[in-house]
C-alpha positions in Angstrom: -21.1 3.0 5.6 -17.9 2.4 3.2 -17.7 -1.1 5.0 -21.3 -1.6 4.4 -21.1 -0.4 0.6 -18.2 -2.8 -0.4 -19.6 -5.4 1.6 -22.8 -5.3 -0.4 -21.0 -5.3 -3.4 -18.8 -8.5 -2.3 -15.7 -6.4 -2.4 -15.1 -6.8 1.2 -16.3 -9.8 3.2 -16.0 -10.6 7.1 -12.5 -12.6 7.5 -13.6 -16.4 8.7 -10.4 -18.5 7.8 -8.1 -19.2 10.7 -4.9 -16.3 11.2 -2.9 -17.9 13.9 -0.9 -15.3 15.9 -3.3 -12.3 15.0 -3.6 -9.7 17.7 -7.2 -9.1 18.1 -8.3 -5.4 19.4 -11.7 -4.9 21.3 -14.0 -3.7 19.2 -12.1 -4.0 15.7 -13.7 -6.2 13.0 -11.4 -7.7 10.3 -12.1 -8.2 6.3 -10.5 -9.4 3.7 -10.9 -8.5 -0.3 -11.5 -11.8 -2.3 -10.2 -10.0 -5.5 -7.1 -8.7 -3.8 -6.8 -5.0 -2.2 -6.6 -3.5 -5.7 -10.5 -4.4 -6.1 -11.2 -1.7 -3.6 -9.4 0.9 -5.3 -10.8 0.0 -8.9 -14.3 -0.1 -7.4 -14.1 3.7 -6.3 -12.4 4.9 -9.3 -15.2 3.1 -11.4 -17.8 5.1 -9.2 -16.1 8.3 -9.8 -16.2 8.1 -13.6 -12.6 9.6 -13.7 -10.4 9.0 -16.7 -7.5 7.6 -15.3 -4.1 7.1 -16.4 -2.0 4.5 -14.9 2.0 4.1 -15.2 2.7 8.0 -15.1 6.0 8.8 -13.1 6.0 12.6 -12.0 8.8 14.1 -11.8 8.4 17.8 -11.6 5.6 20.2 -10.2 5.5 23.7 -11.6 3.6 27.0 -11.8 2.5 28.2 -15.1 0.0 30.9 -15.5 -2.4 30.0 -12.9 -2.3 26.5 -13.3 0.1 23.6 -12.3 2.1 21.9 -14.7 2.8 18.4 -14.1 6.1 16.9 -15.7 6.5 13.1 -15.8 9.4 10.7 -17.0 7.6 10.1 -20.5 5.6 12.1 -22.5 4.9 15.8 -22.9 3.9 17.5 -19.4 0.3 18.5 -18.6 -1.5 21.1 -17.1 -3.8 20.9 -13.9 -6.4 23.2 -12.2 -6.1 21.2 -8.6 -3.0 18.6 -8.1 -3.6 16.0 -4.9 -0.9 14.2 -3.9 -1.1 10.8 -2.0 2.4 9.1 -2.6 4.4 8.5 0.1 5.5 11.7 2.2 9.3 10.8 1.0 8.4 10.7 -2.6 6.6 14.0 -2.1 9.9 15.8 -1.1 11.9 14.2 -3.9 9.4 16.3 -6.5 11.1 19.1 -8.4 10.0 22.4 -10.0 8.5 24.9 -8.1 7.6 22.9 -5.6 10.6 22.7 -4.0 10.1 26.4 -3.4 6.1 26.0 -2.6 7.0 23.7 0.2 7.6 26.1 3.5 10.2 25.8 5.9 7.8 24.4 8.9 5.8 22.1 6.1 9.3 20.6 5.3 10.1 19.9 8.9 6.9 18.3 9.3 6.6 16.3 6.1 10.4 15.2 6.9 9.1 13.8 10.2 7.1 11.1 8.5 8.6 7.6 8.7 7.9 4.2 7.3 8.7 0.7 7.4 10.3 -1.3 4.9 10.0 -4.8 3.8 10.1 -7.1 1.4 6.7 -9.4 0.0 7.4 -12.7 -1.7 4.9 -14.6 -3.5 4.8 -18.1 -4.3 2.5 -19.3 -7.3 1.6 -23.0 -7.6 -0.2 -25.0 -10.5 -4.0 -26.0 -9.9 -4.7 -28.9 -7.7 -1.5 -28.2 -5.6 -2.3 -29.3 -1.8 -0.9 -26.8 1.0 -1.4 -29.0 4.3 -1.6 -26.6 7.1 -4.7 -26.0 9.4 -4.3 -21.9 9.3 -4.8 -20.0 6.3 -2.4 -17.2 7.6 0.2 -17.0 10.5 2.1 -14.3 12.4 5.8 -15.7 12.9 7.4 -14.1 15.8 10.3 -16.2 16.3 12.1 -15.7 13.2 15.0 -12.8 11.9 13.4 -12.7 8.4 9.8 -13.9 8.2 7.2 -12.1 10.1 3.6 -13.2 7.8 2.9 -16.1 6.1 -0.4 -16.2 4.3 -1.8 -19.1 2.1 -3.9 -16.2 -0.1 -6.7 -18.1 -1.6 -7.3 -19.7 2.0 -7.2 -16.6 3.5 -9.8 -14.9 0.8 -11.8 -17.8 1.1 -11.9 -18.2 -3.0 -10.1 -22.0 -3.0 -11.0 -23.3 -6.3 -9.7 -26.6 -8.2 -9.1 -24.5 -11.3 -6.9 -22.1 -9.9 -3.6 -22.8 -8.0 -2.6 -21.7 -4.7 -0.3 -18.7 -4.0 1.8 -18.1 -0.6 2.7 -14.8 0.3 5.4 -14.0 2.6 6.1 -10.7 4.5 9.3 -9.9 6.2 10.1 -8.4 9.4 10.9 -4.4 9.5 14.4 -5.1 10.7 15.4 -7.5 8.1 13.7 -5.3 5.2 15.5 -2.1 6.4 19.0 -4.1 6.6 18.4 -5.6 3.3 16.6 -2.4 1.4 19.4 -1.7 -1.2 20.6 -5.7 -1.5 20.2 -7.6 -4.5 16.7 -8.8 -4.9 17.7 -12.2 -6.3 19.8 -12.4 -3.0 16.9 -11.7 -0.9 14.7 -14.1 -2.4 17.2 -16.8 -1.5 17.3 -15.6 2.2 13.7 -15.7 2.3 12.9 -19.0 1.0 15.7 -20.5 3.2 14.0 -19.3 6.2 10.7 -20.7 4.9 12.2 -23.9 4.3 12.8 -24.3 7.8 9.3 -23.2 8.7 7.5 -24.8 6.3 9.6 -28.1 5.3 6.9 -29.8 3.5 6.1 -27.0 1.0 5.5 -28.1 -2.5 8.1 -26.4 -5.3 6.2 -23.2 -6.8 5.8 -23.0 -10.4 6.9 -19.4 -10.4 8.2 -16.7 -7.6 7.7 -12.9 -7.5 10.0 -11.0 -5.1 8.4 -7.2 -4.2 10.8 -4.7 -2.5 8.5 -2.6 -0.3 10.5 0.8 0.4 7.2 2.5 2.1 5.4 -0.1 3.6 3.6 1.2 6.5 3.6 4.3 8.4 5.2 4.2 11.6 5.1 8.0 12.5 2.6 10.0 10.5 3.0 13.6 9.4 2.3 15.7 12.9 -0.2 18.3 13.5 -2.0 17.4 10.0 -5.1 15.4 10.3 -5.9 13.8 7.2 -4.1 16.2 4.5 -1.9 19.7 4.1 -2.6 22.4 1.8 0.8 23.2 0.1 -0.7 26.0 -1.8 -4.0 27.7 -2.2 -4.8 29.3 -5.6 -4.4 26.7 -7.6 -4.8 24.1 -5.2 -1.8 21.7 -4.2 -2.8 19.4 -1.8 -1.0 16.3 -0.2 -2.5 13.6 1.7 -2.9 9.4 2.6 -2.0 7.2 5.0 1.2 9.2 5.7 -1.0 12.2 7.3 -3.2 9.1 9.3 -2.0 5.6 9.7 -1.8 2.4 7.4 -5.0 0.8 7.4 -8.3 0.8 5.4 -9.8 3.4 8.5 -6.8 5.8 7.9 -6.9 6.1 4.3 -10.9 6.8 4.5 -10.0 9.5 7.1 -7.4 11.0 4.8 -9.8 10.8 2.0 -12.7 12.4 3.3 -10.4 15.3 4.8 -9.1 15.7 1.3 -12.5 15.8 -0.5 -13.4 18.8 2.5 -10.7 20.7 1.2 -11.1 20.1 -2.6 -14.5 20.7 -2.4 -14.1 24.8 -2.5 -12.1 24.6 -5.6 -14.5 22.8 -7.7 
């Protein structure tokens, strides 16, 4: 039903562009978000009618008079009746305040056993009208120590247009990501570009480049024995969930969201 709804609104479309080297699992279907994956999140936020504040870096969660006081890097603390945490699991364990003592020892051990792969993503952006002459929209690379995946993004999303320049997205291998996790991003960018040059020697010069460190890229081991969510405190409710409690694909996110919704309903 989630897929049907998103497809009917044009937020998702079946993937039709050629992707070389993709492992096709029997019975699975692949979709693409023409306006980027953030369009899925924006759609659900609009449906919710919630008042959303972005760029709020939460640092402390403490109990104050039967409510949760949430502190952030900038601005005064705020109080809430229910707090739901869906950031990567290691970031939950980095939070300060009463939450440190609220998470019991067995929960802490469960949370600490979650693990993530790390990687870099490199975006190359081109002027309108630039041609990138390859027969594929995306390609998985199996024989390079640095690069795992290359996508001609506008082609993959099937939104090529003469008015908008193409963009190329490169994802590094997990091994490269973990080895260079704390390296200077400028140096990492140069290494990725040198490997890309060998794989695609005819690639034109981009007008701009963005290198993104992705410390928590995909869940390699989910929190055990917690399908979808974990309640840290009941009254008031403090609960955590997200793909760290399932798996890193859209189905995993939906599964956790539904599990969280069921747990939160009685507290509303």
